[in-house]
N, CA, C and O atoms as a CHARMM CRD file, in Angstrom:
* protein
*
  344
    1    1 MET  N   -140.60100   4.20300  93.10800 PROA 1      0.00000
    2    1 MET  CA  -139.50600   3.47200  92.26300 PROA 1      0.00000
    3    1 MET  C   -138.44200   4.33900  91.91400 PROA 1      0.00000
    4    1 MET  O   -137.27800   3.94000  91.87600 PROA 1      0.00000
    5    2 LYS  N   -138.82100   5.66600  91.62200 PROA 2      0.00000
    6    2 LYS  CA  -137.70700   6.47500  91.36700 PROA 2      0.00000
    7    2 LYS  C   -136.85300   7.00700  92.37500 PROA 2      0.00000
    8    2 LYS  O   -135.77000   7.54400  92.14400 PROA 2      0.00000
    9    3 LYS  N   -137.43200   6.82600  93.64600 PROA 3      0.00000
   10    3 LYS  CA  -136.67800   7.26200  94.80700 PROA 3      0.00000
   11    3 LYS  C   -135.68400   6.18100  95.12200 PROA 3      0.00000
   12    3 LYS  O   -134.55300   6.37300  95.56800 PROA 3      0.00000
   13    4 ILE  N   -136.21800   5.05400  94.84800 PROA 4      0.00000
   14    4 ILE  CA  -135.20600   3.79400  95.16900 PROA 4      0.00000
   15    4 ILE  C   -134.12000   3.90000  94.41400 PROA 4      0.00000
   16    4 ILE  O   -133.02000   3.83400  94.96200 PROA 4      0.00000
   17    5 ARG  N   -134.22700   4.09400  92.95500 PROA 5      0.00000
   18    5 ARG  CA  -133.29400   4.35800  92.15700 PROA 5      0.00000
   19    5 ARG  C   -132.31200   5.37200  92.42200 PROA 5      0.00000
   20    5 ARG  O   -131.12400   5.11100  92.23000 PROA 5      0.00000
   21    6 ILE  N   -132.66500   6.48000  92.83400 PROA 6      0.00000
   22    6 ILE  CA  -131.95200   7.74600  93.25600 PROA 6      0.00000
   23    6 ILE  C   -131.05500   7.18200  94.48000 PROA 6      0.00000
   24    6 ILE  O   -129.83600   7.34300  94.53300 PROA 6      0.00000
   25    7 ASN  N   -131.83300   6.48700  95.47400 PROA 7      0.00000
   26    7 ASN  CA  -130.87900   6.24300  96.62400 PROA 7      0.00000
   27    7 ASN  C   -129.98200   5.27200  96.33800 PROA 7      0.00000
   28    7 ASN  O   -128.88200   5.34300  96.88700 PROA 7      0.00000
   29    8 LYS  N   -130.26500   4.18300  95.43400 PROA 8      0.00000
   30    8 LYS  CA  -129.31600   3.20500  94.93400 PROA 8      0.00000
   31    8 LYS  C   -128.07600   3.90000  94.34700 PROA 8      0.00000
   32    8 LYS  O   -126.95400   3.45100  94.58200 PROA 8      0.00000
   33    9 LYS  N   -128.25500   4.91700  93.63800 PROA 9      0.00000
   34    9 LYS  CA  -127.39200   5.66300  92.80100 PROA 9      0.00000
   35    9 LYS  C   -126.44100   6.48200  93.83700 PROA 9      0.00000
   36    9 LYS  O   -125.22300   6.53100  93.66900 PROA 9      0.00000
   37   10 ARG  N   -127.08900   7.10800  94.90200 PROA 10     0.00000
   38   10 ARG  CA  -126.24300   7.79400  95.92200 PROA 10     0.00000
   39   10 ARG  C   -125.52900   6.71100  96.74800 PROA 10     0.00000
   40   10 ARG  O   -124.36400   6.92200  97.08300 PROA 10     0.00000
   41   11 LYS  N   -126.11100   5.62100  97.08400 PROA 11     0.00000
   42   11 LYS  CA  -125.25500   4.74100  97.80000 PROA 11     0.00000
   43   11 LYS  C   -124.04000   4.21700  97.00300 PROA 11     0.00000
   44   11 LYS  O   -122.90800   4.11800  97.47700 PROA 11     0.00000
   45   12 LYS  N   -124.35300   3.93100  95.89300 PROA 12     0.00000
   46   12 LYS  CA  -123.15500   3.56400  94.96100 PROA 12     0.00000
   47   12 LYS  C   -122.12000   4.64500  94.70900 PROA 12     0.00000
   48   12 LYS  O   -120.93600   4.37400  94.51200 PROA 12     0.00000
   49   13 HSD  N   -122.61500   5.90200  94.72100 PROA 13     0.00000
   50   13 HSD  CA  -121.63100   6.93100  94.63300 PROA 13     0.00000
   51   13 HSD  C   -120.95600   7.16800  95.96300 PROA 13     0.00000
   52   13 HSD  O   -119.76800   7.48700  96.01400 PROA 13     0.00000
   53   14 LYS  N   -121.72600   7.01000  97.07200 PROA 14     0.00000
   54   14 LYS  CA  -120.92800   7.04900  98.24500 PROA 14     0.00000
   55   14 LYS  C   -119.84700   6.00800  98.39300 PROA 14     0.00000
   56   14 LYS  O   -118.71700   6.26300  98.81000 PROA 14     0.00000
   57   15 ILE  N   -120.31800   4.69400  97.98500 PROA 15     0.00000
   58   15 ILE  CA  -119.26500   3.79800  98.14200 PROA 15     0.00000
   59   15 ILE  C   -118.19900   3.78100  97.28700 PROA 15     0.00000
   60   15 ILE  O   -117.10200   3.32800  97.61400 PROA 15     0.00000
   61   16 ALA  N   -118.48200   4.31200  96.05500 PROA 16     0.00000
   62   16 ALA  CA  -117.32500   4.82700  95.19800 PROA 16     0.00000
   63   16 ALA  C   -116.42900   5.74900  95.81700 PROA 16     0.00000
   64   16 ALA  O   -115.22100   5.53600  95.70700 PROA 16     0.00000
   65   17 LYS  N   -116.86700   6.81000  96.49600 PROA 17     0.00000
   66   17 LYS  CA  -116.06500   7.68000  97.07900 PROA 17     0.00000
   67   17 LYS  C   -115.26000   7.23100  98.27200 PROA 17     0.00000
   68   17 LYS  O   -114.17900   7.75300  98.54700 PROA 17     0.00000
   69   18 GLU  N   -115.79200   6.27000  98.96800 PROA 18     0.00000
   70   18 GLU  CA  -115.08400   5.63100 100.10400 PROA 18     0.00000
   71   18 GLU  C   -114.05000   4.87300  99.52200 PROA 18     0.00000
   72   18 GLU  O   -112.91200   4.97200  99.98000 PROA 18     0.00000
   73   19 ASN  N   -114.31900   4.05800  98.48300 PROA 19     0.00000
   74   19 ASN  CA  -113.27200   3.21700  97.89900 PROA 19     0.00000
   75   19 ASN  C   -112.03400   4.07000  97.52200 PROA 19     0.00000
   76   19 ASN  O   -110.88400   3.75800  97.83000 PROA 19     0.00000
   77   20 THR  N   -112.41500   5.27400  96.76400 PROA 20     0.00000
   78   20 THR  CA  -111.17200   6.14900  96.29200 PROA 20     0.00000
   79   20 THR  C   -110.56600   6.61200  97.61400 PROA 20     0.00000
   80   20 THR  O   -109.33800   6.67600  97.67400 PROA 20     0.00000
   81   21 LYS  N   -111.23800   6.91500  98.59400 PROA 21     0.00000
   82   21 LYS  CA  -110.50500   7.49800  99.80000 PROA 21     0.00000
   83   21 LYS  C   -109.63300   6.37500 100.32700 PROA 21     0.00000
   84   21 LYS  O   -108.50200   6.61000 100.75100 PROA 21     0.00000
   85   22 ILE  N   -110.16800   5.11300 100.30200 PROA 22     0.00000
   86   22 ILE  CA  -109.20200   4.17600 101.00300 PROA 22     0.00000
   87   22 ILE  C   -108.06400   3.77200  99.92400 PROA 22     0.00000
   88   22 ILE  O   -106.95500   3.43600 100.33900 PROA 22     0.00000
   89   23 LYS  N   -108.31400   3.80400  98.68600 PROA 23     0.00000
   90   23 LYS  CA  -107.17200   3.55900  97.66300 PROA 23     0.00000
   91   23 LYS  C   -106.02600   4.81500  98.00400 PROA 23     0.00000
   92   23 LYS  O   -104.85300   4.60900  98.31400 PROA 23     0.00000
   93   24 GLU  N   -106.56300   5.92100  97.88700 PROA 24     0.00000
   94   24 GLU  CA  -105.67100   6.95600  98.33300 PROA 24     0.00000
   95   24 GLU  C   -104.74400   6.97900  99.37300 PROA 24     0.00000
   96   24 GLU  O   -103.58400   7.38600  99.30400 PROA 24     0.00000
   97   25 LYS  N   -105.41700   6.44600 100.50000 PROA 25     0.00000
   98   25 LYS  CA  -104.61500   6.12900 101.72600 PROA 25     0.00000
   99   25 LYS  C   -103.54000   5.21300 101.64000 PROA 25     0.00000
  100   25 LYS  O   -102.43900   5.28900 102.18600 PROA 25     0.00000
  101   26 LYS  N   -104.04300   4.23300 100.79700 PROA 26     0.00000
  102   26 LYS  CA  -103.07500   2.92300 100.60500 PROA 26     0.00000
  103   26 LYS  C   -101.89100   3.57600  99.62400 PROA 26     0.00000
  104   26 LYS  O   -100.72000   3.22300  99.76400 PROA 26     0.00000
  105   27 ILE  N   -102.26100   4.48700  98.69000 PROA 27     0.00000
  106   27 ILE  CA  -101.08600   4.83900  98.00900 PROA 27     0.00000
  107   27 ILE  C   -100.26100   5.76900  98.70300 PROA 27     0.00000
  108   27 ILE  O    -99.04400   5.74300  98.52300 PROA 27     0.00000
  109   28 LYS  N   -100.81300   6.62100  99.51100 PROA 28     0.00000
  110   28 LYS  CA   -99.95600   7.38600 100.44600 PROA 28     0.00000
  111   28 LYS  C    -99.03800   6.76400 101.45400 PROA 28     0.00000
  112   28 LYS  O    -97.95500   7.27700 101.73500 PROA 28     0.00000
  113   29 LYS  N    -99.52400   5.53600 102.05600 PROA 29     0.00000
  114   29 LYS  CA   -98.72400   4.72400 102.79300 PROA 29     0.00000
  115   29 LYS  C    -97.64300   4.06400 101.92300 PROA 29     0.00000
  116   29 LYS  O    -96.45700   4.15800 102.23800 PROA 29     0.00000
  117   30 SER  N    -98.02300   3.43600 100.89400 PROA 30     0.00000
  118   30 SER  CA   -97.09600   2.66500  99.91900 PROA 30     0.00000
  119   30 SER  C    -96.09600   3.70700  99.51900 PROA 30     0.00000
  120   30 SER  O    -94.95600   3.24600  99.46100 PROA 30     0.00000
  121   31 LYS  N    -96.18700   4.88600  99.24800 PROA 31     0.00000
  122   31 LYS  CA   -95.23900   6.01000  98.85500 PROA 31     0.00000
  123   31 LYS  C    -94.35500   6.15200  99.97700 PROA 31     0.00000
  124   31 LYS  O    -93.15000   6.12800  99.72700 PROA 31     0.00000
  125   32 LYS  N    -94.81000   6.32800 101.43900 PROA 32     0.00000
  126   32 LYS  CA   -94.08600   6.38900 102.54000 PROA 32     0.00000
  127   32 LYS  C    -93.06900   5.35100 102.64400 PROA 32     0.00000
  128   32 LYS  O    -91.87600   5.59900 102.81700 PROA 32     0.00000
  129   33 MET  N    -93.64500   3.99300 102.51800 PROA 33     0.00000
  130   33 MET  CA   -92.96500   2.90400 102.72400 PROA 33     0.00000
  131   33 MET  C    -91.79200   2.75500 101.51900 PROA 33     0.00000
  132   33 MET  O    -90.68900   2.27300 101.77400 PROA 33     0.00000
  133   34 ASN  N    -92.14300   3.19500 100.27100 PROA 34     0.00000
  134   34 ASN  CA   -91.03700   3.32400  99.30200 PROA 34     0.00000
  135   34 ASN  C    -90.06400   4.27100  99.57400 PROA 34     0.00000
  136   34 ASN  O    -88.89900   3.98000  99.30500 PROA 34     0.00000
  137   35 THR  N    -90.32200   5.33900 100.05400 PROA 35     0.00000
  138   35 THR  CA   -89.22300   6.41300 100.47100 PROA 35     0.00000
  139   35 THR  C    -88.46000   5.85200 101.55000 PROA 35     0.00000
  140   35 THR  O    -87.25800   6.09900 101.64900 PROA 35     0.00000
  141   36 ILE  N    -89.12000   5.04800 102.44000 PROA 36     0.00000
  142   36 ILE  CA   -88.43600   4.66100 103.72000 PROA 36     0.00000
  143   36 ILE  C    -87.42500   3.52900 103.21500 PROA 36     0.00000
  144   36 ILE  O    -86.28000   3.47200 103.66300 PROA 36     0.00000
  145   37 GLY  N    -87.91000   2.62900 102.25500 PROA 37     0.00000
  146   37 GLY  CA   -87.25900   1.68600 101.84900 PROA 37     0.00000
  147   37 GLY  C    -85.82800   2.15700 101.01700 PROA 37     0.00000
  148   37 GLY  O    -84.71100   1.65200 101.13400 PROA 37     0.00000
  149   38 LYS  N    -86.19100   3.13700 100.26400 PROA 38     0.00000
  150   38 LYS  CA   -85.12800   3.85600  99.39500 PROA 38     0.00000
  151   38 LYS  C    -84.01900   4.36300 100.37200 PROA 38     0.00000
  152   38 LYS  O    -82.84200   4.17000 100.06600 PROA 38     0.00000
  153   39 LYS  N    -84.31000   4.94300 101.42300 PROA 39     0.00000
  154   39 LYS  CA   -83.47200   5.53400 102.39400 PROA 39     0.00000
  155   39 LYS  C    -82.54300   4.44900 102.85200 PROA 39     0.00000
  156   39 LYS  O    -81.32900   4.51100 102.65800 PROA 39     0.00000
  157   40 ILE  N    -83.15600   3.42000 103.48300 PROA 40     0.00000
  158   40 ILE  CA   -82.67500   2.15000 103.97300 PROA 40     0.00000
  159   40 ILE  C    -81.59900   1.56900 102.95200 PROA 40     0.00000
  160   40 ILE  O    -80.42100   1.42500 103.27900 PROA 40     0.00000
  161   41 PHE  N    -82.02300   1.29200 101.86700 PROA 41     0.00000
  162   41 PHE  CA   -81.24500   0.79100 100.87100 PROA 41     0.00000
  163   41 PHE  C    -79.92500   1.61100 100.50700 PROA 41     0.00000
  164   41 PHE  O    -78.87200   1.01300 100.28900 PROA 41     0.00000
  165   42 SER  N    -80.02600   3.11300 100.44400 PROA 42     0.00000
  166   42 SER  CA   -78.99500   3.86700 100.22000 PROA 42     0.00000
  167   42 SER  C    -78.01300   3.89500 101.34600 PROA 42     0.00000
  168   42 SER  O    -76.81100   4.01900 101.11000 PROA 42     0.00000
  169   43 ILE  N    -78.51500   3.77500 102.65800 PROA 43     0.00000
  170   43 ILE  CA   -77.68900   3.83800 103.78300 PROA 43     0.00000
  171   43 ILE  C    -76.80700   2.61500 103.51600 PROA 43     0.00000
  172   43 ILE  O    -75.59100   2.70900 103.34600 PROA 43     0.00000
  173   44 THR  N    -77.54400   1.36700 103.48800 PROA 44     0.00000
  174   44 THR  CA   -76.85000   0.08800 103.54600 PROA 44     0.00000
  175   44 THR  C    -75.73300   0.01300 102.36000 PROA 44     0.00000
  176   44 THR  O    -74.70200  -0.64000 102.52300 PROA 44     0.00000
  177   45 VAL  N    -75.99000   0.68000 101.23500 PROA 45     0.00000
  178   45 VAL  CA   -75.15100   0.62200 100.24500 PROA 45     0.00000
  179   45 VAL  C    -73.91200   1.55700 100.51500 PROA 45     0.00000
  180   45 VAL  O    -72.77500   1.24500 100.16100 PROA 45     0.00000
  181   46 SER  N    -74.20900   2.68400 101.14400 PROA 46     0.00000
  182   46 SER  CA   -73.05200   3.49900 101.49800 PROA 46     0.00000
  183   46 SER  C    -72.13900   2.87700 102.50800 PROA 46     0.00000
  184   46 SER  O    -70.91200   2.91400 102.41200 PROA 46     0.00000
  185   47 VAL  N    -72.84600   2.26400 103.54900 PROA 47     0.00000
  186   47 VAL  CA   -72.00200   1.64600 104.63400 PROA 47     0.00000
  187   47 VAL  C    -71.28000   0.53000 104.05500 PROA 47     0.00000
  188   47 VAL  O    -70.13400   0.31900 104.45000 PROA 47     0.00000
  189   48 THR  N    -71.81600  -0.23000 103.14700 PROA 48     0.00000
  190   48 THR  CA   -70.98100  -1.41500 102.50700 PROA 48     0.00000
  191   48 THR  C    -69.96300  -0.95100 101.59500 PROA 48     0.00000
  192   48 THR  O    -69.01800  -1.73300 101.49000 PROA 48     0.00000
  193   49 ILE  N    -69.89300   0.08700 100.91800 PROA 49     0.00000
  194   49 ILE  CA   -68.98500   0.79100 100.14900 PROA 49     0.00000
  195   49 ILE  C    -67.97200   1.21700 100.94200 PROA 49     0.00000
  196   49 ILE  O    -66.80600   0.94100 100.65700 PROA 49     0.00000
  197   50 ILE  N    -68.30000   1.94200 102.03200 PROA 50     0.00000
  198   50 ILE  CA   -67.21500   2.42400 102.99900 PROA 50     0.00000
  199   50 ILE  C    -66.49300   1.30900 103.71200 PROA 50     0.00000
  200   50 ILE  O    -65.33900   1.52200 104.08300 PROA 50     0.00000
  201   51 ALA  N    -66.97400   0.31800 103.90600 PROA 51     0.00000
  202   51 ALA  CA   -66.36000  -0.77100 104.66600 PROA 51     0.00000
  203   51 ALA  C    -65.56500  -1.45800 103.71100 PROA 51     0.00000
  204   51 ALA  O    -64.51500  -1.92100 104.15800 PROA 51     0.00000
  205   52 MET  N    -65.83300  -1.66100 102.36400 PROA 52     0.00000
  206   52 MET  CA   -65.06000  -2.16000 101.23800 PROA 52     0.00000
  207   52 MET  C    -63.80700  -1.44300 101.05300 PROA 52     0.00000
  208   52 MET  O    -62.75500  -2.04900 100.84700 PROA 52     0.00000
  209   53 LEU  N    -63.88400  -0.11000 101.12300 PROA 53     0.00000
  210   53 LEU  CA   -62.69500   0.76600 100.86600 PROA 53     0.00000
  211   53 LEU  C    -61.83900   0.50500 102.03000 PROA 53     0.00000
  212   53 LEU  O    -60.66400   0.18200 101.85700 PROA 53     0.00000
  213   54 ILE  N    -62.38100   0.63000 103.29300 PROA 54     0.00000
  214   54 ILE  CA   -61.33000   0.35300 104.30500 PROA 54     0.00000
  215   54 ILE  C    -60.70900  -0.86500 104.34000 PROA 54     0.00000
  216   54 ILE  O    -59.51200  -0.92300 104.62200 PROA 54     0.00000
  217   55 LEU  N    -61.46100  -2.02400 104.05100 PROA 55     0.00000
  218   55 LEU  CA   -60.89300  -3.38200 103.90700 PROA 55     0.00000
  219   55 LEU  C    -59.72900  -3.34200 102.80000 PROA 55     0.00000
  220   55 LEU  O    -58.59300  -3.78100 102.97900 PROA 55     0.00000
  221   56 LEU  N    -60.17300  -2.78400 101.70900 PROA 56     0.00000
  222   56 LEU  CA   -59.21500  -2.83500 100.74500 PROA 56     0.00000
  223   56 LEU  C    -57.81600  -1.98200 101.02300 PROA 56     0.00000
  224   56 LEU  O    -56.73100  -2.39000 100.61000 PROA 56     0.00000
  225   57 SER  N    -57.95800  -0.86400 101.70300 PROA 57     0.00000
  226   57 SER  CA   -56.77100   0.00300 102.14900 PROA 57     0.00000
  227   57 SER  C    -55.98200  -0.86100 103.16500 PROA 57     0.00000
  228   57 SER  O    -54.75300  -0.81300 103.12200 PROA 57     0.00000
  229   58 ILE  N    -56.56200  -1.59800 104.01800 PROA 58     0.00000
  230   58 ILE  CA   -55.77100  -2.36600 105.14400 PROA 58     0.00000
  231   58 ILE  C    -55.32000  -3.49500 104.23500 PROA 58     0.00000
  232   58 ILE  O    -54.24900  -3.97600 104.60600 PROA 58     0.00000
  233   59 ASN  N    -55.76900  -3.97700 103.29200 PROA 59     0.00000
  234   59 ASN  CA   -55.09000  -5.23800 102.48900 PROA 59     0.00000
  235   59 ASN  C    -53.90300  -4.69000 101.84000 PROA 59     0.00000
  236   59 ASN  O    -52.85900  -5.34300 101.84100 PROA 59     0.00000
  237   60 VAL  N    -53.98300  -3.44600 101.23800 PROA 60     0.00000
  238   60 VAL  CA   -52.75800  -2.93000 100.52900 PROA 60     0.00000
  239   60 VAL  C    -51.65200  -2.60100 101.65700 PROA 60     0.00000
  240   60 VAL  O    -50.47800  -2.88600 101.42100 PROA 60     0.00000
  241   61 LEU  N    -51.98900  -2.05000 102.78800 PROA 61     0.00000
  242   61 LEU  CA   -50.95100  -1.87600 103.78300 PROA 61     0.00000
  243   61 LEU  C    -50.21200  -3.07600 104.19600 PROA 61     0.00000
  244   61 LEU  O    -49.00100  -3.14800 104.40400 PROA 61     0.00000
  245   62 ILE  N    -51.16200  -4.08600 104.29800 PROA 62     0.00000
  246   62 ILE  CA   -50.51400  -5.38900 104.84800 PROA 62     0.00000
  247   62 ILE  C    -49.53200  -5.93600 103.74200 PROA 62     0.00000
  248   62 ILE  O    -48.41600  -6.37300 104.02100 PROA 62     0.00000
  249   63 PHE  N    -50.05400  -5.87400 102.43200 PROA 63     0.00000
  250   63 PHE  CA   -49.23100  -6.41400 101.35900 PROA 63     0.00000
  251   63 PHE  C    -47.93600  -5.65600 101.21600 PROA 63     0.00000
  252   63 PHE  O    -46.92200  -6.21000 100.79200 PROA 63     0.00000
  253   64 ARG  N    -47.97200  -4.38700 101.56900 PROA 64     0.00000
  254   64 ARG  CA   -46.69300  -3.58600 101.38100 PROA 64     0.00000
  255   64 ARG  C    -45.73200  -4.01000 102.51200 PROA 64     0.00000
  256   64 ARG  O    -44.51600  -4.13400 102.37200 PROA 64     0.00000
  257   65 ASN  N    -46.38500  -4.20400 103.58500 PROA 65     0.00000
  258   65 ASN  CA   -45.46000  -4.59100 104.88900 PROA 65     0.00000
  259   65 ASN  C    -44.79000  -6.02300 104.42400 PROA 65     0.00000
  260   65 ASN  O    -43.56600  -6.14800 104.46600 PROA 65     0.00000
  261   66 LEU  N    -45.52300  -6.95200 104.03900 PROA 66     0.00000
  262   66 LEU  CA   -45.21300  -8.24800 103.64900 PROA 66     0.00000
  263   66 LEU  C    -44.05600  -8.13500 102.47400 PROA 66     0.00000
  264   66 LEU  O    -43.00600  -8.77700 102.46800 PROA 66     0.00000
  265   67 LEU  N    -44.46200  -7.21800 101.52300 PROA 67     0.00000
  266   67 LEU  CA   -43.21400  -7.11700 100.45500 PROA 67     0.00000
  267   67 LEU  C    -41.80000  -6.46000 100.91700 PROA 67     0.00000
  268   67 LEU  O    -40.70300  -6.73100 100.43000 PROA 67     0.00000
  269   68 ASN  N    -42.06400  -5.55100 101.95000 PROA 68     0.00000
  270   68 ASN  CA   -40.80800  -4.95400 102.62100 PROA 68     0.00000
  271   68 ASN  C    -40.01700  -5.94000 103.49400 PROA 68     0.00000
  272   68 ASN  O    -38.78800  -5.96800 103.55700 PROA 68     0.00000
  273   69 SER  N    -40.89100  -6.77800 104.18700 PROA 69     0.00000
  274   69 SER  CA   -40.16000  -7.80200 105.02200 PROA 69     0.00000
  275   69 SER  C    -39.36300  -8.82500 104.19000 PROA 69     0.00000
  276   69 SER  O    -38.25600  -9.27400 104.48600 PROA 69     0.00000
  277   70 ILE  N    -40.10400  -9.12300 103.09800 PROA 70     0.00000
  278   70 ILE  CA   -39.60500 -10.07400 102.27000 PROA 70     0.00000
  279   70 ILE  C    -38.20300  -9.66800 101.60800 PROA 70     0.00000
  280   70 ILE  O    -37.19600 -10.36700 101.50100 PROA 70     0.00000
  281   71 GLU  N    -38.41000  -8.37000 101.20000 PROA 71     0.00000
  282   71 GLU  CA   -37.17600  -7.61000 100.75600 PROA 71     0.00000
  283   71 GLU  C    -36.00300  -7.44800 101.60800 PROA 71     0.00000
  284   71 GLU  O    -34.85000  -7.53300 101.18500 PROA 71     0.00000
  285   72 LYS  N    -36.34200  -7.19900 102.88400 PROA 72     0.00000
  286   72 LYS  CA   -35.33300  -7.18100 103.85600 PROA 72     0.00000
  287   72 LYS  C    -34.60600  -8.34700 104.30400 PROA 72     0.00000
  288   72 LYS  O    -33.46400  -8.31300 104.76000 PROA 72     0.00000
  289   73 ASP  N    -35.28800  -9.33500 104.15900 PROA 73     0.00000
  290   73 ASP  CA   -34.88900 -10.88100 104.32700 PROA 73     0.00000
  291   73 ASP  C    -33.93600 -11.04400 103.12400 PROA 73     0.00000
  292   73 ASP  O    -32.74700 -11.30100 103.31500 PROA 73     0.00000
  293   74 VAL  N    -34.41700 -10.90500 101.96700 PROA 74     0.00000
  294   74 VAL  CA   -33.60800 -11.26600 100.82400 PROA 74     0.00000
  295   74 VAL  C    -32.28400 -10.34500 100.86100 PROA 74     0.00000
  296   74 VAL  O    -31.21200 -10.80900 100.47200 PROA 74     0.00000
  297   75 LEU  N    -32.38700  -9.12400 101.30600 PROA 75     0.00000
  298   75 LEU  CA   -31.14900  -8.34400 101.12900 PROA 75     0.00000
  299   75 LEU  C    -30.05700  -8.63100 102.40700 PROA 75     0.00000
  300   75 LEU  O    -28.87200  -8.29800 102.44000 PROA 75     0.00000
  301   76 SER  N    -30.79100  -9.31300 103.38900 PROA 76     0.00000
  302   76 SER  CA   -29.93400  -9.54800 104.62900 PROA 76     0.00000
  303   76 SER  C    -29.14100 -10.93400 104.23500 PROA 76     0.00000
  304   76 SER  O    -28.09400 -11.20300 104.82400 PROA 76     0.00000
  305   77 LYS  N    -29.65600 -11.78300 103.24700 PROA 77     0.00000
  306   77 LYS  CA   -29.03900 -13.09700 102.85600 PROA 77     0.00000
  307   77 LYS  C    -27.84900 -12.61600 101.77400 PROA 77     0.00000
  308   77 LYS  O    -26.83500 -13.27000 101.53000 PROA 77     0.00000
  309   78 GLY  N    -28.15200 -11.51900 101.27200 PROA 78     0.00000
  310   78 GLY  CA   -27.11200 -11.13700 100.09300 PROA 78     0.00000
  311   78 GLY  C    -27.49400 -11.15800  98.78000 PROA 78     0.00000
  312   78 GLY  O    -26.73900 -10.86600  97.85200 PROA 78     0.00000
  313   79 LYS  N    -28.80800 -11.54300  98.64600 PROA 79     0.00000
  314   79 LYS  CA   -29.12200 -11.48800  96.99500 PROA 79     0.00000
  315   79 LYS  C    -30.09100 -10.25500  96.79600 PROA 79     0.00000
  316   79 LYS  O    -31.03700  -9.94000  97.51800 PROA 79     0.00000
  317   80 ASN  N    -29.70400  -9.72000  95.81700 PROA 80     0.00000
  318   80 ASN  CA   -30.44600  -8.42800  95.36900 PROA 80     0.00000
  319   80 ASN  C    -31.51000  -8.67600  94.34500 PROA 80     0.00000
  320   80 ASN  O    -31.21400  -8.73000  93.15100 PROA 80     0.00000
  321   81 ILE  N    -32.55600  -8.80600  94.70600 PROA 81     0.00000
  322   81 ILE  CA   -33.85900  -8.95800  93.87700 PROA 81     0.00000
  323   81 ILE  C    -34.74800  -7.85200  93.86700 PROA 81     0.00000
  324   81 ILE  O    -35.90700  -8.02300  93.48900 PROA 81     0.00000
  325   82 LYS  N    -34.29200  -6.58000  94.29000 PROA 82     0.00000
  326   82 LYS  CA   -35.22900  -5.57200  94.56200 PROA 82     0.00000
  327   82 LYS  C    -36.06200  -5.36100  93.28400 PROA 82     0.00000
  328   82 LYS  O    -37.28800  -5.38200  93.39700 PROA 82     0.00000
  329   83 GLY  N    -35.51400  -5.16600  92.10400 PROA 83     0.00000
  330   83 GLY  CA   -36.25600  -4.89900  90.96900 PROA 83     0.00000
  331   83 GLY  C    -37.23300  -6.04100  90.55100 PROA 83     0.00000
  332   83 GLY  O    -38.20900  -5.72300  89.87000 PROA 83     0.00000
  333   84 SER  N    -37.07700  -7.16100  90.85300 PROA 84     0.00000
  334   84 SER  CA   -38.09200  -8.30400  90.55800 PROA 84     0.00000
  335   84 SER  C    -39.28300  -8.05000  91.36800 PROA 84     0.00000
  336   84 SER  O    -40.37200  -8.30900  90.85500 PROA 84     0.00000
  337   85 ILE  N    -39.23300  -7.50800  92.74300 PROA 85     0.00000
  338   85 ILE  CA   -40.37000  -7.58400  93.62400 PROA 85     0.00000
  339   85 ILE  C    -41.09600  -6.36200  93.32100 PROA 85     0.00000
  340   85 ILE  O    -42.31500  -6.44600  93.17600 PROA 85     0.00000
  341   86 SER  N    -40.44100  -5.09400  93.19000 PROA 86     0.00000
  342   86 SER  CA   -41.31000  -3.92700  93.04700 PROA 86     0.00000
  343   86 SER  C    -41.38800  -3.54800  91.66700 PROA 86     0.00000
  344   86 SER  O    -42.07300  -2.58300  91.32900 PROA 86     0.00000
């Protein structure tokens, strides 16, 4: 009877060791996935910020061109409203 109990304890101990090894592998995989996810997220955020800055600068340039063209049209008609536009 004692041998059976020892064997059962050993089996339980082996099973517990295997379970901890499996859990450690899962944790390592999840850490790798988390770091990959963080890298992908940081890349997408940086790309979107750069794109937004480019679009903002384009909009500012277009708005300046529009204001200059309106100002030229008004000056060609003879009305001086330069101070009110800029």
